[in-house]
C-alpha positions in Angstrom: -0.2 0.1 0.1 1.6 3.3 -1.1 1.6 6.2 1.5 1.9 10.0 0.1 2.3 13.2 1.6 1.1 16.5 0.3 2.6 19.7 1.9 0.7 22.9 1.3 2.2 26.4 1.8 3.2 29.3 -0.4 5.9 29.8 2.2 7.9 26.5 1.8 8.2 27.5 -2.1 9.0 30.8 -1.5 11.7 29.7 0.7 10.4 31.9 3.8 10.2 28.6 5.9 12.0 25.4 5.4 9.7 22.4 5.3 10.3 19.8 8.0 7.4 17.6 7.5 9.2 15.5 4.9 11.9 14.0 6.7 9.8 13.5 9.9 7.1 11.6 7.9 10.0 9.6 6.5 11.3 9.0 9.9 8.1 8.1 11.6 7.1 5.7 8.8 10.6 4.3 9.0 10.1 3.5 12.8 6.9 1.3 11.9 8.5 -0.7 9.0 6.8 1.4 6.4 7.9 3.6 3.5 6.7 7.0 1.8 5.8 6.4 -1.8 5.7 9.9 -3.0 5.4 13.6 -1.8 4.3 16.8 -3.4 4.6 20.5 -2.1 1.7 22.7 -3.5 1.1 26.3 -3.2 -2.1 28.0 -1.5 -3.9 27.5 -5.1 -7.4 26.3 -4.3 -7.7 24.9 -8.0 -4.2 23.0 -8.0 -4.9 21.6 -4.5 -8.4 20.4 -5.8 -6.8 18.9 -8.8 -4.3 17.1 -6.8 -6.9 16.0 -4.6 -9.0 14.5 -7.1 -6.2 12.5 -8.5 -5.1 11.2 -5.0 -8.5 10.4 -3.9 -9.0 8.3 -7.1 -6.1 6.5 -5.9 -6.0 3.6 -3.2 -3.2 5.5 -1.6 -2.8 6.5 2.2 -2.3 10.3 2.0 -1.2 12.7 4.6 -1.8 16.5 4.1 -0.2 19.1 6.3 -1.3 22.7 5.8 -4.2 25.0 4.9 -6.7 24.0 7.1 -7.0 27.0 8.9 -9.5 30.0 8.7 -7.6 32.8 7.1 -8.1 33.7 3.4 -5.1 31.6 2.4 -6.4 28.1 3.8 -8.1 26.6 1.0 -7.6 22.8 1.9 -10.9 22.0 3.8 -12.7 23.4 0.7 -10.4 21.8 -1.9 -10.9 18.5 -0.4 -15.0 18.9 -0.5 -14.6 19.9 -4.1 -12.7 17.0 -4.8 -15.0 14.7 -3.6 -18.0 16.9 -4.9 -19.2 17.2 -1.3 -20.6 20.1 0.7 -18.8 21.7 3.8 -20.7 21.1 6.9 -20.1 22.2 10.5 -18.9 19.1 12.4 -20.6 19.3 15.7 -18.0 17.7 17.8 -15.3 19.7 15.9 -17.5 23.0 16.9 -17.7 21.8 20.5 -13.9 21.2 20.8 -13.2 24.9 19.3 -15.8 26.3 21.9 -13.9 24.5 24.8 -10.5 25.8 23.5 -11.9 29.2 23.4 -13.4 29.0 26.8 -10.3 27.8 28.0 -8.1 30.6 26.7 -10.5 33.3 27.8 -10.1 31.8 31.2 -6.3 31.5 31.2 -6.4 35.4 30.5 -9.1 36.0 33.2 -11.9 36.7 31.1 -14.9 35.6 30.0 -15.5 34.2 26.3 -18.2 35.6 24.3 -18.9 32.5 21.8 -21.4 34.7 20.2 -18.9 37.4 18.9 -17.7 37.7 15.4 -14.1 36.6 16.0 -15.2 33.4 17.7 -18.1 32.5 15.0 -15.4 32.9 12.5 -13.1 30.5 14.3 -15.8 27.7 13.9 -14.8 27.5 10.2 -12.0 25.4 11.4 -14.8 22.8 12.2 -16.3 23.1 8.6 -15.3 19.7 6.8 -16.5 17.7 3.9 -19.6 15.8 4.8 -18.8 12.6 6.4 -15.2 13.6 7.6 -14.1 12.0 10.8 -11.9 13.9 13.3 -8.3 13.6 14.1 -7.8 14.5 17.6 -5.1 17.5 18.3 -3.4 17.2 21.6 -1.9 20.7 21.4 -4.9 22.7 21.2 -8.1 20.3 20.6 -8.8 21.9 17.0 -9.1 18.6 15.4 -8.1 17.9 11.8 -9.9 15.6 9.7 -9.9 12.4 7.7 -11.7 11.5 4.5 -11.5 8.2 2.3 -7.6 7.2 3.5 -6.7 11.1 3.3 -5.6 12.7 6.6 -5.6 16.4 7.0 -3.7 18.1 9.7 -2.3 21.6 10.2 1.0 23.2 9.0 2.5 23.5 12.5 4.9 20.5 13.3 4.0 20.7 16.9 0.4 19.8 16.1 0.8 17.9 12.8 3.3 15.1 14.0 1.3 13.7 17.0 -1.5 14.0 14.8 0.1 11.7 12.3 1.5 9.5 14.5 -2.0 9.0 15.9 -3.6 8.3 12.5 -0.8 5.5 11.9 -0.9 4.0 15.5 -4.8 3.8 15.5 -5.7 3.2 11.8 -2.9 1.2 10.1 -0.9 -0.7 12.9 -1.7 -3.8 11.3 0.7 -2.5 8.4 3.5 -2.3 10.7 6.7 -4.1 10.2 4.6 -6.4 7.7 7.3 -6.6 4.9 10.6 -7.0 6.5 13.1 -5.1 4.5 17.2 -4.9 4.4 19.6 -2.5 2.9 23.4 -2.8 2.2 25.5 -0.8 0.2 29.3 0.0 -0.6 31.3 3.1 -1.5 33.0 2.4 -4.9 35.6 5.0 -5.5 36.6 6.4 -9.2 34.3 4.7 -11.0 32.1 5.9 -13.8 28.2 5.0 -13.0 28.0 4.1 -16.6 30.4 1.1 -16.1 28.4 -0.1 -13.3 25.0 0.3 -14.9 24.9 -3.3 -16.5 25.9 -4.7 -13.3 22.9 -3.0 -11.5 20.5 -4.3 -14.4 21.7 -7.8 -14.1 21.0 -7.8 -10.3 17.5 -6.5 -10.6 16.6 -8.9 -13.4 18.1 -11.8 -11.1 16.5 -10.8 -7.9 12.8 -9.4 -8.8 12.3 -8.6 -5.0 15.4 -6.4 -4.7 16.1 -2.9 -5.9 19.4 -1.2 -6.7 20.5 2.0 -6.0 23.4 4.2 -7.1 24.1 7.6 -5.3 26.8 9.5 -6.9 28.9 12.1 -5.2 31.7 14.6 -6.9 33.7 14.1 -3.4 34.8 17.2 -1.2 37.8 18.0 0.8 37.6 15.0 3.0 36.2 12.4 0.6 37.3 11.2 -3.0 34.7 11.0 -5.9 32.7 7.8 -5.1 29.4 6.4 -5.8 27.2 4.8 -3.1 26.2 1.6 -4.9 23.9 -0.9 -2.9 20.6 -3.0 -2.8 17.3 -2.9 -0.7 14.4 -5.0 -0.6 13.2 -8.6 0.9 16.1 -9.7 3.1 17.0 -13.1 1.9 17.2 -12.1 -1.8 19.0 -8.8 -0.5 21.6 -10.3 1.3 22.3 -12.7 -1.4 22.3 -9.9 -4.1 24.9 -8.1 -2.1 27.3 -10.7 -1.9 26.8 -11.2 -5.6 27.3 -7.3 -6.0 30.6 -7.2 -4.0 31.9 -10.3 -6.0 31.0 -8.7 -9.4 33.0 -5.4 -8.0 35.8 -7.4 -7.5 35.8 -8.9 -11.1 35.7 -5.3 -12.4 38.8 -4.3 -10.2 37.3 -1.3 -8.8 38.1 -0.1 -5.4 35.3 0.0 -2.8 34.7 -0.3 1.0 31.1 -1.2 2.7 29.3 2.0 4.1 
């Protein structure tokens, strides 16, 4: 089952903020024996978000979507998700109560009494408007929930909120997938070799071992490291272990210098 990640925000594409979600999602998936299949970064453009979600909803992928679910003019994700499925936005009653509880709590902490009917607080309820049929994703940071629709999980752009919410999704909805497919990865550093000279070996390994992928990561080197290629295999453990032995044997026959990573 493929897992995808959508990150939304002009601030990422402009460089005003550096994305932190991608490495964290890779890390949290790896800790559970899972792997990210694809990722996209989108601007705060409702048409582009809607078209991307239409495509991903049409797949069978599990999709995490970070950002754009607030109530400011540049937050389009809630409406785009509804539009992608042709569903109306509706006020989620439990989501509404969560927001109201948060409003009351914040007022009490400031020594004030909350006016739930004020224009400002009524506007905050928009954060509980989701596509019809959406389920809530609890937010342990401030209790303002994200939402789930058809294996798509929408959380805020703030890492302090998004990350525990995504972990909750994984642990409560997909624990049966954890460590289902054991994987092994082995690699070597090959020095001063042309990648083109190694390509026939890479092709032969993948042809012989269908549950193994070969990877090649060239580096031009730096002041501390010579030019090299990290060459390796990954996949089903038994086939990968055998493929790695064969890879090393073939490198010796090619008379190239290499060492394990």
